[in-house]
N, C-alpha and C positions, 0 to 999 in steps of 0.2 A: 504493500500500500504506500509505503514511503516513496518508492520509485515512481509510482503513478503521480502522487501529489507533487513530487519534485519536477516531473515532466510537464506538469501543468503550471509550474511557477509558484508552488505552494500557495494556492488561492485561498482567499478568505471565504467565509460562509455567505450565502449557501453555495454548495458545490453544484456545478452545472454538469449533469450526467451526459449531456450531449457532447461536452468537451472530452469527457472520459472515453466515450464511444469513438470519437474522432481520433483520439490518441491511440487507442487500441485497434483502430480500423474495424470496428464492429458495426453491423447493421441491425436494425430492429424492425420486426414485422409483427402484425397482429393476425390472429387466426380465431376461428370459431369452432368450439367442440360440438356445437349443435348443427353444423353444416359440413357433413362429411365430404361432399363434392368440392367445396371451397378449400378444405384442408388438403385433400388429395391433390388438387391443382397446385396449391402452394408448395407442397413437398416435391412435386414434379419440377417446378420452376427452380427450387433451391438446388436440386440435383445433389443431395447429400451423398457423400462418398462412403456411407456405412451400408454394407450389403443388405443387412437385415431390414433397414428402413426402405431401401429401394424396392426390395421384394415385397415388403408389407408396409405401405405408407401409413396405414392406420395404427401402426405401433405407437405413434404419438398420442392418439386418443386412448389407446389401451393403457399406456403409462399414466396418463393424466387421471384416468378413472381409478387405477390401482393405487396410486400414491396421492391422489387429490391435488395434483399439480396444476398450477395456473400459468406456467411459463416453462420454456425449455431453452437450453443453450446448445447450439449445434456447432461443435468445434471445427469441423471440416471446412465450413464456409464462414465461420465467425459470425453467426447469426443468432440473435436473440428473438425468440418467438413468444408472444404473450397473448393469452386469451383475452379477446376484446370485451368479454363480460366482466372483467375485473373492475371494481370501482376505482375511479381515477385517484382517489386518495391513497390507494395502495400501490399505484404504478411506480412511484419513486423507490420504495423499498424493494419491490420485486425486481425492478430493473437493476438496482445495485447488487442484489443477490445474484442475478445471472451474470453480471459483469465480473463478479468475484470468481465464478466458475471459469471464466476465460483467463483470469489472472493467475490461477493455480494450475500449473501444467499437469499435475497428477490427476486432475479431474477430467482432462480431455479424453483419455482412453476409457474412462468409466461412463461417460455420458452416452446414453442410448446403446449401451453394450448388450451383448447377447450371451455372456458367460454366466454360470451359476453365481459367481461371486458378485458381479456387478448388479445383479437383479435382486440380491437379498435385501430385506428391510434394514438390516444392521448397516450394510454398506451405504444404502441410500440415506439413512439417518446421519451417518458420519459426514457424508458429502454436504448434506443440507445444513448441518450444524456449522461446518467450516464456512460455507457460503453466507450464512446469517451473520457469523462473526465478522467476516470481511465486509459485508454490507454496512455494518455498524461502524467499522473503522473508516470506511470511505465517507459515508454521509455525515459523520460527526467529526471528520477531519482529524482522525487519530486523537491526540491529546488536546487539541484546540478546544473542544467542547468542555472537557474536564477543567481546563485552566480557566475558562470563562465562568463556568458554574461555580467554582470555588472563590471567585472574586466577589461574591455576594452572599448574604445570609441565606440559609435554606428556607425556601418558601415556594408556594405554588405559583406566585406571581413571576418568580424567576424562571420556572419551568415554561410558563406561557411566553415569556420574552425569548427564551432560547429556542422555543418551537418556531417562532416567527423568524428569528435570526438565521437559523440553520435550514429552514425550509422543510422540515420534516413533520410528521403527524404528532399530535399530542401523545398518543400511546407510545410511539417509539422514543419520543423525547423523555417522557416520564420514566420509561424503563431504563434508558441510558443514565438518566440523572440519579436514580435510586441505586443502581448496581455499580456505577463507576465513579461518580463524583465524590462521594463521601463514604468510602468503604469502612471507615473506623467509627462511623456514627450509626446508631440504630434508626433506620428509616424504612418505611413501608410505602409502596405504591400499589394502588388497587384500581383495576379497571373492571367495572361491573355494570349490571343493569341498574336502573334507578332504585335507590334503597328504600324509598317510601312505598308502602303497600299500594297506594292509590295508582301508581304508575307501573306496577309490576305486571309483566306479561303472563299469559295463561300457562306457558311452559316453564315458568320460573321453578328452579330446583333448589330448595333450601339446603340441601346437602352439597350443592355445588354452585354457590351463589356468585362466585367471581370468575370473570373471564381470564383475568391475570392477577396473580398474587405475587408481587415483586418485593423481595427482601434484600436489604444490604447485607454484606457479610457479617457486620456487627449485630444486626437484628437476628439473623439466623443462628448465630452463636449464642447470644444472650437470651433469646426467647424461642428456643426450638419447639416448645410445646404450644405456642400460639398458632392457631389455624386460621384459615380464611373465613371459616364460619364464625369464629370468635370476633374477628375484625368486622365482619359484615354486620354483626349484632350491634356493634358500637355505632356504625353508620346509620342504622335504622333508628337509633335513639336521638339523633340530632338533625338529620337531613329533612329539609322542608319539602312540601309537595309542590315544587315549582317545575315548570315545563322545560326550563333552560337556565343557564347561568349558575351563579354560586348557590349551593344548596345549604351551606352553613359551615360553621366551625365549632370546635369543642376541645376540651381537655379531658383526658382520661388517664387511668393508671393501669399498668400491667405488672404482674409479678415476674421477676426475672428468674433465671435458672438457679440463683443463689437464695431465692426466697425473699428478695428485697423488692419493695415497691418502686416503680419508676413512672415518672410523669411524662405524658406525651401531649402534643398539640396536633390537631388534625383539621383539614379542610377538604371540602368536596365540591367539584364543579361538574355540571351536566351539560354536555355539548349537543344534546338532543339525540345522540346515538348511544353514548356510554357515560357512566358516572366515573369521573377520575378523582382519586383520593390520594392525598399525600399526608402521611402521619410521621412526625418527627419527635425523637426523644429530646426532652428538655433537661431533666435533672432527676436525681433520686429524691424520694419523698421521705422526710424525717420519720423515724419509727413512731414518734409520738402522734403523728397524724393518722387518723382512722382510714382504713381502706375503703374505697368506693365499692358499691355492689358489683360492678363489672369486674374490678380487679379481684375481688374475693371469688367470683365465679371462675375466673381464668387462672 
């Protein structure tokens, strides 16, 4: 990733993926998994040099259905193929993900391969994990994001500012912020449905209430017993029944692995699709102070 960024002149945010594609001589095309004839024609025009794909153009559709993929990287022709049904908000991350496949030479021989090894779920998960990591390194400009994040106090407002500055989604920005910016501080990021029962969908599962439960290293170490169900119960206690915007803030206590009470502050914002929450450790609670009902339960 350093080589790519140097090749672009170490640009500031937001990173222009079209510049990366030009540097790597990559093309991008869109396809439709619902239109077999259009995909077959696209594969024919691409003239992929992989024998199995030539003999069976619909391998792409089969792979997409098997692994729930929304994009492919074709190394022979340095082409990125993306499902046109992908919401535009997700295009940036997915494109960076596929660019990373191009940047990692050992991925090339594995892409659309026909050996037992390349088609195993374990191998697929390894490749996808590396591509996700690389996408984050690109879109957040390696350490540039972390350096800018640490220049301000921890807050949801800073996450929103970084989202605009780096041009990425709120979800990916929150994730990067929690996992990378402050590893030694207990912080939690949550992406969930609206916490207020009034706006809860019919398929809401109380045993799986959060789409993403993101923990800093410090939180995972100090509060290994705290689950997403515990945290979602806290959100339910303070989030207002608003259709969008800030849903509320609160302070709460959790018992750490040593049995000591710790005070947190939390705030939640609803973007009309997901509720995004940032909870940050403040300080230890003196033992003379009584525990809150939530802390006692957790």
